[in-house]
N, C-alpha and C positions, 0 to 999 in steps of 0.2 A: 335533158341534159342540158346545163348550159354549152356553148359554143366557145370553142378556145379562139383566144385572140390572133391573129394574122403571125404574128411571131412565137406564137406557143409553138410549133410542130412546123417541120420544115413539108411544103404541097411538090414539092420539087420528085418524091417517092408516088410512085400507082399507090393508092391505097382503099381497100376495101369500102364502097357504101354502106353499112349498115339502116337497114331498113327499119325505123322507128314503127313501131306497132301499139296503139292503148290497148290493155286487158277488158277484154271483152263487157259490156255491159246486159245488164238484167234484161230480156225482153218485155216482161211483164210489172205491169205497175208496183203490184205485190211483189214481185222479189226486188224492184226498185226500193221498197219500202225495208224490207226485211235488210237489205245493205246496210240503208241506213241507220238502220238501231241498230247493226253491229258493229256498224265504224263510230258510232256516238257512246257506245259501252266501252271500248276500245281504250277511247282517248282518256281514260282516268282508267290508269293502268291497275292493276290487283297487287295490292301489299304483298311482300315476300317476308318468310319468318324464314332467318339465315342463322346459322348459330355458325362460331369461329373457333378453330384452334390457332395459335399462333408455333411456326416451325423454324427452327433455325437451318441456314442455307448447309452448313455442314452437321450432317448427326454426330459425327466423329469427332469433329472440333468445333462446338457451339458456338466460338468466338469469332470465328473464320468470315470476315465479312468481304474477301477480295476474289473475284473471279474475273482473271481478264481486266479488259478497261473496265468493268463493273463493280458499282460498289453496294453491296447487301443491304438493303435500306426494312427488312423485315416478309415475315411471307404467312399466309392463313391458308389453311383446309378450309372452305366453306362448306357447309352440308345442311339439308333442308327437306322435310320431310313431301313438298310440291311433286306430284309423280312425274312433272316435267322439268324438273332442274335438273340441270346438267349440261353435258354435252355442247361447250364452250367451244366456240370453234373460231371465231370472229370476235375484236375487242375493238373499242372508237371511245375516245373521250368527245363526250357533248358538251356544246356551249355554256352550259350550267355548271361543269368541272365533273358531272356524274360519269362514272365507266357504265357503256352501253354494249354489252355481248348479244350476239346472236346464238342459236344452239342448234344442233344436228335435228331438234325435233319441232322447229319454226316457231320458236319463241324469242322474243325479244327479252332480256334481265337486265335490270339496272341497278345502280347501286355506288354510292356516296362513297370513297373511301376515306378512311379516317385516319389521318397522318398525326403525328404528337412526336415532336420533339427529331421531326426527321424519319422517323422509322414509322410502319403501316402496321396500325394496333385491331383493326375492325373496319366492319362496314357498317352504314347507315340506309335510309330511307332506300330499300330495297321493293324493287317490282316485278312483276312477270306478266306479261300481255302476250294474246298471239299475234304471229305475223299476218299480216293477211294479203288476200289477191285483189286485185283490180275490182273485183265487186264486192268488195268488203266480206268476205267469207275467209274462215279462217286454213292455212293451209292442212292440206291432209298429201300422206301418201308420201311418194317419190318427191313430190313439190316441197317438203318441208328442209330439205336441207340445207341449212344456210351455212353458209363457212366464212366467210369476211363482209364486215360492216363497214362504213367510211358516213361519217357525221360529218357534214360541211354547214356553212351559216344559214344555207336555203332548201336543203335536201339531203336525204339521206340515204346511200345506196346501198344495196344486199346484192353480195355474190352467193349466187346456189350452183351446186351440183347434184348429180343425179341425173335430173334435168339442168341441164345450165343455163345461167341466165345473168343479168344483171338488172333489178328492178329499182326503181327510185319511190321515193316518199317523200312527204312533204316534211319538213322539219318546222312542227309545231312550238311553240313557245314551253321548256318543261316537260316537253312528251316527245320523243323518239317513235315515229311507229307512224298508223294512219293506215288510210288504203295506195294500193300502189297506183301511182297518174300513168307512167310509162313502161312500156319494156323495151330494153335494149340487146336485140339478138348478140351472142358470141359468136365471133369469126370461128370459123370449122369448126363448131360446135361437136360436128357428129365425130370428129377424129379424137375428140378429146377422152380419155377412160371414164367410165358413168362415176368410180370413186378418185378422180384425179384430175377434176378439174381447176379455179382459178380461188385458191384458197389463200393466197399473196397476195393482196389489192390494196393501192392506197390511190389517195390523191396527189396530184401533182402541183396543184397551182394551175391558174389559168384556166381552169375549165375541163384539165387532162385528169384521165384515170389510170394508173397501171395497174397489170394486170399478168400475173404469172400463173402456169397449170403447175398443178402439183407433182404429176407423172410425167415425164420427159416425153417427145414425141415418139423416139426408138431408143431399145436397151442402149445405156450408155452415151446416150443424146443429149443434145442439149433440151430447156424445158421451154415449151413455145409459150409467146407473150405478146402482147400488145399496148401502146398507148393510144387509148381508147380518147376521143375529141371532137365534140358534137354528133355529128352520125358515121365519123369515119374511123377507121383503125388501121394506125403503123405498126406494122410486127417489126418483133424482137425476140432475142433469145437469152435466158439464164443459163449460166455456164453450172453444173453440176463439180460437185467434190465430194468423193467418195460414195459412201450412202446416206449423206443428206439430202434432204427433199424440201422445198420452200414451202412453208405452211401461214407465212404471214410476214407481211410488208407495213413498218410506218413510217411516218416522213418527220425528219426535223427542222429546226427551223431557219436553216440554212438551204434546205432544200434540199440537204440528203437523205437517201431510204436506209433503216435498217431493215435487214431481214431474219425472221425468226426460220431457222431450218429443224427439220425434226430426225433423229435416224431411230431406226427400230430393229434389233437382230433377236432371234431366238434365244441365244446364250447371254448376249448382252443386256438386253432390256432396252431401254428409252434413252436417250440421250437429245440435247438439244443444244443449235449453236446460234450467236449472233456475229450478222456480219454487218457491212457498213459499204453501201454504192455511192461512189461520187454523184454528187447534182449534174456535174457535167456529161457523166458517162452516161447516163438516161436519156436516149434518142432515138428516133426511128434508125432500125434496120443495125443496132449497137447487140453485140453482147455482153450479158450483163456479169461481172465479174467483181464479187465483194472481199472487204477484208477482214478478215475474224476479228473480231472484239473479242468475243467470251464463248470458255464450250461450259453447258453445264453437263455434268453426268456420273456417276457414283466417283467416290462415297457421297456427292452435292444429293440435293434431293431432287428426281428426278420424276416424271410422269410423261404425258401425253403434252405434251407443250404445242397448242397449236396457235393460241392468241395474244396478239402484243400491240399495247396503245405507247405512244410517247407524248408527253407534254410539259413545256421548259416548266425548271424547277425553280423557286423562290430565291436559290442561293446561284442560282446558274446552271449551265448545264441542263439536263432532262432527266424529268423521273420516266422512267421505263416501266411497264407494265406488263408481265408476262401472267398467261393462263393457260391451264388445262381443259382438254376435253378427257372425261372419266369413262366416255364411251358406255356409260350408265352399267357397268361392270365393278362389281363389291372391291374387287382388288384393285380398283383405281380410287382416282381422288378428284375433287375441283382443287385444287392448286392456285392461288393468285400469289406472285410475289412481284415485290419492288427494289429496282433498281435505281442507281443514280449515276450517269454518264454524264461526267465532267464536260466540259466543251475542250 
């Protein structure tokens, strides 16, 4: 991970030093050759056949487009017969404009959103390929649970839960993936719930990464988080509000951060909320408190929204993409929504 500039984070606080380690290398020449062959194959992502169905924001009022500060620009239900499609838990915008998602099943899923007359009408150039470990082998077992992805110019970072970790991947032209180049142990990872790791993650600029755990440190308490800079991590916390829990962050061009939060109850089902955190508030030792921009709950289209990405919009403001994790269950769907957030 690139080191932060001297003014990126305060060094007056004591910060734990993260031990950087390289993923283990095969000991035998044959294993090295196999890993290289796998990596070469993975560099050409497998085409993915997707079908789409357009959905309104509010099925009861199909012409409705406003939800809080967000303006609806179209939504799709994505389907595929590929056995590993689904489980989208992290979303980012690659340098070439494609959306790159990571899945609970340890795969990269990429596609180009098709926007016509300002509305999301389809997807194109869809691909799927396995996330690899440091030996160039596809992830398996508990190691597959990828929950967040950050695509930078020179590297891509993926955060995993179950086996909590942050891995760095090369940012090859036209392809996000490759062999993991370095691992970054998560501070206090053993204290995190197995299914409550760092789903909310984004780059802050200056070589810094913001990470907040989905589950609070204690019932009713704050969610633990860190600003990771180089080999150090600076603690902060995220304030909960009601039953909502953070599942994704996305950074805006002015440095503010959007937080996607999810709520689930047996009676009410799923709901989601988008909050905005001011850039100036994001610093070591801070308690992050968001300002609500929008709430997506019935009768609006709801699902298990876990992934979000932001990119500057041609008309000003930002395009905000939100995607759902279908948990590979027949009663849930992979939904992709597009909103516009004015400046």
